[in-house]
N, C-alpha and C positions, 0 to 999 in steps of 0.2 A: 902762468903760461896761458896765452890766449889762442883760442880756436873759434873764431866767430865769422858767421856768414852775415853779411850786410846786404840786405835786399832793398833795391831802389825801384822806384816807379819807372816803367819803361814802355808805356803805351801798349802796343801789341806785342812788344819783344821782351828780351832779357837783358838785364843789367845788375851785375852782382860785384860785390867786394869781398874778398876772404882775407881776414886778419889773423895772423898766427904768430908764435914765438913768444919769447920772454918779454916782460914789461919794459926792461931796460934796452931791448933791441927788437921792437916788433916789425914784423914783415907784412908785406901787402901784395895781393894778386888782384888784378882787374879782370873780370870775366864778362865779356861781351859788352856792348854799349847802347843796345836798343836802336830803333830807327831815328829818322830825323826828329827834331825837337825833344830829344832826351838829354843830350850832352849838356846844353846850357842851362836848362831848368833843374836838372836833377844830378847828373853826374859830376859836372864840373864844381858846383857848390859844395857837394860831399867830399870831393877831394881837397877843396880848400880848408873844409873843417878838419879833415885829418892832419893836413899840414900844420894848422895852427895848434891843434891838440898835441901834436909831437914836440911842440916847443922849438921849432925850426926857425931860423932867421928868415927874414921875408926874401932874401935873395938865394937862400939854400933851396936846392931841389929836393923834392920828395921822393925817397928810394922806393922803387917798385920792382919786385922780384921778375913778375911775369905779367904781360898783358896777353890774355888768352881769349882768341876769337874762335867759338866753337865751329862756325861755318860760314859760307859766304853770303847767306841771305841777309837783305837789307835790314831787318829788324834785329839783327845781332851785330852787324858790322858797321853801320853808319855812324852810330855815336863814337865809335873808336876812330873813324875816319875824321870826324869833326875835332877829336882831340889831337890827332896827329897833324892835322892841318894847323891848328893853332900852335903846336910846339915847334913847327917849321917856320913860324913866323919871326920877324926880327926881334920882337920884345914880347914873348909870351908872359903873360900875368903871373902864371905860376909854372916853374919848370919841373918836369919829372925826370929822374934818373932811373930809367927802365933798363934792366938787364937783358930781358928777351922777350920776343914775340913768339908765342906759341899759335900756330896757324897754318893750316893746309891750304894753299891757294888752289883754285879749281884747276888750273892747268897742270899743276903738280899731281893732283889727285888722278887726273886722266892721262897723264904722261904725254902731253902735248906741248907744242910750243905756244907762248901766249898769243902770238899773232893769229894762229889758227882759230883760236876761240873768239878773238876779237873780231875777225872778219865775219864769222858766222852769226855773232850776236848782233853785229852791225846790220846784217841783211834782215833781221827780224824787225829792226826799228828804223829802217830807211836810212842807215848810216849815223844814227844817233849815237853809236858807241865808238864810231871810227876815230873820233879825235882824241880818244884817251883821256885820262884825268878822272878826277872824282866827280860822281853824279850820283843822284838817287835812282833807285829802281824805276821810279816814276818817269824817268827821262825816255827810256825806250817806250814804256806804255803810252806816254803822252804823244809820242811820234806816230804810234799806230792809229791813235784816234779813238776817242770815246765811243763813237758809233760802231767802230769796227770791234771793240771790245764787247760791246753789248751783243752784237750779232755773232761773233766767232768765239768769244771765250766765256761762255755761259755757265761753266762749272768751275768749282774751286781748284780742281786739279790742274787744268789748263792755265788758269790765271796764275797759279803758283809757279808752273813751269816758265811762263813769261818773265816772272818776277826773278826767278833764279838765273835765267839766261841773261836778263838784263843787268843783274848785279854782278856778273862774273868779273867785268873789269875792275870792280871795286877791290877784290881780293889782290889783283896786281898793284893797284894803287897803294894798298895797305903795305904790301912787300916793299914797294919803293920808298914809301914814307919811313918805314922801320929802318931800312939800309942808311938812309940819309940822317936819321936821328941816331945811329950807332947801336940799335937794337939788335942783339944776336938772334938770328932765326932759329928756332927749335933747338936751342943750345943744348939742352939735355938728351937731345936725340940726334946728336952729331949734324945737326942742320938738315936732317931727312924728314921725311913724312912721319907724322905722329900717327901711329896705327897700333891695333892689337893684333898679336900673333901668339902662337904657342911659345915661341922663343923669346918674346919680349919680357922684360923684367922692369920691376917697379924703379922709378928714380926718386931721388931725395932732393929736397929744398931746405937746407937748414933745419933738418929733423922732421920736415913734413914728407910723408910717403905718398907718392903719387903713382897710381897704376891705370895704365891707359886701357880702356875697356872698348873703345870704338874710335874711329871706324875699324871694320874687320879687314885684315889683310886679303884673304881669299875672295872676298866679295869685291874689293877694290880692284883686283886684278881682272875679275870677270867684267866690271864696269868699264876698264880701260880698253879691253877687247871690243866691247860693245860700242863705245864711242869712237873707236878708230873706224869701225864699219860706218858709223853715222857720218863722219867727216867726209869719207870717201862718197857717200850716197848724195851729200850736199851739192856735189858738183854737177849732178844730173837733175837736181831740182830747181825749180824756179820760185815757188811761192813760199813765203814765211810760214803759212799754215802747214804746208807740208812738211817742213823742217821741224816745225814745233811738234807735229803728230809723230815723227820719227824719234823724237827725243824728249818725250814728256813722261818717260818711265818714273815712278815714284822714287826710285832709287837715287835719282839726282840729289835730292835733299837729305833723304834719310841716311845714305851711305857716307855722307860728308861730314857729319857732325862728330867732333871730338867729344868723347864721353870719358871721364876720369873719376876715379874713387880716390878721395884724399883722405888720409889718416894721420891722426896725432894723438899720442897718449892714450890709445884705446878708444878714441872717438872717430867717427867717419862721416863724411859728405859724399853723395853720389850726385855729380853734375852731368846732366844728360843732354843738353843742348836741345836739338830737335829730333833727336834720334827715336826711331820706333821702338816700342817696348820689347818686342820680341827679339830685335837685333840687339838691344842692349843685355837681354838675358843671354843671348848667344855669346856676347863678349864676356860676360860675367862667368860663364861656363868655360870658355876658351882660356881665360886667364886663371881658373881654378879658385875664383872668388865665391862661387856659389857652394863649393864643396859637396860632400857626399849627401847632405841633407837636401840639396837642390834649393836651398833658401839662404837668404842673407838679410840681416837687419842692419840698417844704418841710422845714424842719429838724425840726418837731414836727407831728404831726397827733393831734388829739383825736379818737379814733375815734368816729364818730356813735352815738347812741342805746346807749351802754354796750356796743357790739359786738353788738347784735342782728342775726341774720342776716335778719330782715324788712327791714332798712334798707340792706343792702348787697349789692354783686355784686363778683365778682372784676375786671370792668372797671374799677370805681372805684379799686381799689388799683393797677391798671396805669397809670391816667391821673394819679393823684395818689400819688406816693411820698414817703417821709420817711426821716429817720435814726432818729426816735424815734416810736413808736405808743403813745398812751395809751389804756388800756381801763379805764374806771371802772365798777365793779359788783362785787357780793358773791356773786352767784349767784342772787339773787332774780330771777324771770321768766326764769330760764335764762341771764341775761347775766353776763359776756361768753360768747357762743355758741362752741363749738368750730368750727362751720361757717365762721364768720367769720374765725377764725385760719387756716382751711385755705385760704380765699379769699386771704388775705394771703400765705400761703406759695405758693400757686399762681402768683399775680401776680408775685412776686419771683424764683420759680425757684431757680436756684443761688445767687442773690445773697442772702446772709445778713448783710450789713453794715448791720444796723439793730438797735434795741433795743426790746422790747416791755416796756411798763410796766404792771403790774397793780396795783390799789389794795388787794388783799387776797391772803393766801397761797393757792396753788393748790388746797391740800387744803380750805381753808375754802370756796372758790368752788365747788368740785366738791361739797361738801356741800349747798350751797344749790341748785345746779343739780339734783342728784339728787332733792331735795325737790319742787322745781318739776315736775321730769319725771313723778314719781309722781302729784302731784296732777293734772296735766293728762291723764295716762293714766286715771285714775279718772273724770274727767269725760267722756272718750271712750267708756269702757265704759258709762257711764250713758246716754249718748246713743245708743249702738249698740242698746240695748235698744228704744229707740222708733224707731230707723231702722237697719235692717241694714246699709246701704251705708256707714255711718260707719266710718272707718278707725281702728283703735286701734293707738297706738305700741307698738313691742317693749318689753320690760322693759329697765330701765336696765343698761347694761353699762359698767363702769369702762373696760375696754379700748377699746370702741367709741365711747363718749360722753363720757368724762372728758377733762379738760384735762391731768390728770397724765400720762396715757398718751400724749397728743398730744405734749407736750413731751419725754417719754421718747423717742419715736421720731424726734424731731427735735433731737438734742442740740446741734446747731451754732447753734441760735436763742438769742440773748441775752436773758434775761429779768431785769427788776428789779422787786421787790415794795416797795410803799409801806410803810415801817415806822411804826407809830402813834407810837413814842417819839421820832422824829427827823425833820426835814424832808426831804421827797423833792424835790430840786431837779434840774431839767434846765438846765444852764447853756449858752448858746449864745454868750456873749461872756465878760467877766470873771467868775470864780467868786464867787458870792454866799455870804457868810458868816453870814447871818442864821439 
């Protein structure tokens, strides 16, 4: 019996494959596809390897139980859109036989009509989204202009809001592609939203138990009401900056991530997307997974939001422990953050019987993190000229801020790096040889 998480390089995003089931009938789930330039160099070749290892004829499709896209952000959805675009072509080099797409499109989450979101998104980018179809989040950003971004979007929160709003149409495109390809939408959930509530029960996939931990139903209802007010307000506003300010609440991304606990033969994996740690804990409590102890051990934890310290607290790592921690990120946006790794270390204390999995070499991650640090420092200096109260971070120090020095100071920590030339498999049952 297989139960293996297959971790792929995905630049700043997530891209995972879950293999499970008996040797004579192995099953497969694809989880997120990363941003641009992930599908062709990483995901597609891995799918081809699995197809070949299964001994399938060249013309036979590869069966896939579920393609799960945790949320609308470009660094999770774009690689899957690249896949669906290829699948919809006249002669795809490798055909997939996908049973279902698990995904909550943004307009469904907010209980609005697709057109309503398209119009408001287009207004942010001067009409960039008005034509519909697939495009990168960079499309809207580019239409706003680099100079405007430098002046008006100086902090990570607002930049992320722009990215989320500009990627809204991608969710609709994915839904349209899935329908054209015959993929059933949220088939284990009667085609409705995938969310966590007191009344929700686990679903099964050929013996695999799946419990939805997020997004949370009560907060989605609150978000829907908030968004209805926002849509009405836009009719009275003229500037994209005003529209952004009205809808840059952090709940945009945090509340949309599908979070699931998957279990098989006494082993478990918690897949968190970009959900906030505290919201994931709320979902674990709501579904009874934490239990009376208020804690839960899983075999694998996909660390939320690429290890961003904005999403995590030490208390989360104390309440949810794991044998394997997967940090997906290449240093862009500063992720994975050294602070988050320190939280994990503080939570586990003297116990170092776990493995940290990084999707890129430590030196490469630090290079990206340093570049991001310097970029944010430059923005802070610029803002300080207008407002003396703005704090400017200190200069980058490899010893204080680098991951290399962190691991050098903690040599007992076990670290594994995803190799781009061979599969990175975390086996929980029988070893997978794909």
